[in-house]
DOKOL-612704 format. One record per residue (C-alpha): x, y, z; residue in three letters. Coordinates in steps of 0.02 Angstrom, whole numbers. Example, Ala and Ser with C-alpha at 12.3 -4.5 7.8 and 13.67 -1.06 7.14 Angstrom:
2
+--------+--------+--------+--------+
:      X :      Y :      Z : residu :
+--------+--------+--------+--------+
:    615 :   -225 :    390 :    ALA :
:    684 :    -53 :    357 :    SER :
+--------+--------+--------+--------+
end
This chain:
76
+--------+--------+--------+--------+
:      X :      Y :      Z : residu :
+--------+--------+--------+--------+
:      4 :     -1 :      7 :    UNK :
:     66 :    177 :    -52 :    UNK :
:     21 :    314 :     68 :    UNK :
:     53 :    500 :     46 :    UNK :
:    234 :    564 :     34 :    UNK :
:    289 :    382 :     18 :    UNK :
:    456 :    364 :    -79 :    UNK :
:    449 :    239 :   -225 :    UNK :
:    562 :    166 :   -356 :    UNK :
:    523 :    183 :   -532 :    UNK :
:    527 :      9 :   -642 :    UNK :
:    517 :     88 :   -811 :    UNK :
:    643 :    174 :   -928 :    UNK :
:    560 :    340 :   -899 :    UNK :
:    735 :    416 :   -836 :    UNK :
:    662 :    428 :   -653 :    UNK :
:    748 :    327 :   -534 :    UNK :
:    643 :    375 :   -352 :    UNK :
:    492 :    475 :   -339 :    UNK :
:    368 :    530 :   -192 :    UNK :
:    195 :    514 :   -204 :    UNK :
:    101 :    683 :   -173 :    UNK :
:    -71 :    642 :   -241 :    UNK :
:   -171 :    471 :   -235 :    UNK :
:   -298 :    508 :   -377 :    UNK :
:   -478 :    437 :   -387 :    UNK :
:   -558 :    506 :   -231 :    UNK :
:   -529 :    656 :    -99 :    UNK :
:   -520 :    559 :     45 :    UNK :
:   -421 :    387 :     -1 :    UNK :
:   -291 :    355 :    129 :    UNK :
:   -190 :    230 :     26 :    UNK :
:   -172 :    171 :   -153 :    UNK :
:   -148 :    -17 :   -205 :    UNK :
:    -93 :    -93 :   -371 :    UNK :
:   -187 :    -16 :   -521 :    UNK :
:   -198 :    147 :   -457 :    UNK :
:   -148 :    305 :   -521 :    UNK :
:    -51 :    436 :   -421 :    UNK :
:     49 :    605 :   -440 :    UNK :
:    228 :    605 :   -395 :    UNK :
:    379 :    725 :   -393 :    UNK :
:    544 :    656 :   -465 :    UNK :
:    680 :    656 :   -322 :    UNK :
:    815 :    577 :   -419 :    UNK :
:    838 :    548 :   -611 :    UNK :
:    963 :    469 :   -719 :    UNK :
:   1121 :    585 :   -756 :    UNK :
:   1118 :    661 :   -929 :    UNK :
:    930 :    639 :   -957 :    UNK :
:    849 :    791 :  -1053 :    UNK :
:    658 :    768 :  -1023 :    UNK :
:    656 :    692 :   -837 :    UNK :
:    740 :    805 :   -714 :    UNK :
:    728 :    821 :   -511 :    UNK :
:    573 :    906 :   -458 :    UNK :
:    453 :    866 :   -612 :    UNK :
:    273 :    821 :   -569 :    UNK :
:    218 :    657 :   -669 :    UNK :
:     77 :    547 :   -655 :    UNK :
:    129 :    358 :   -611 :    UNK :
:     34 :    198 :   -614 :    UNK :
:     80 :     63 :   -466 :    UNK :
:    128 :    -94 :   -554 :    UNK :
:    191 :   -191 :   -409 :    UNK :
:    210 :   -171 :   -218 :    UNK :
:    311 :   -273 :    -72 :    UNK :
:    162 :   -300 :     23 :    UNK :
:     37 :   -452 :    -52 :    UNK :
:   -124 :   -385 :    -98 :    UNK :
:   -260 :   -515 :    -93 :    UNK :
:   -410 :   -507 :   -206 :    UNK :
:   -581 :   -589 :   -207 :    UNK :
:   -605 :   -744 :   -304 :    UNK :
:   -646 :   -749 :   -479 :    UNK :
:   -584 :   -562 :   -487 :    UNK :
+--------+--------+--------+--------+
end
């Protein structure tokens, strides 16, 4: 589960390495996000010499995996 101000590592080739969650999209009173949810994040660390992705850039991100197991209802 991802909470507000959680530091995350990036699993794609966008150029960002570490990001921080600043907003969970979907509802105004959501306390945490789970895999499949969209976040607004700020880049904390980016790859050196990357033109488009720099430190401090605000982006949207999708959670694709987490360290905590997430159980789903049967048949879903």
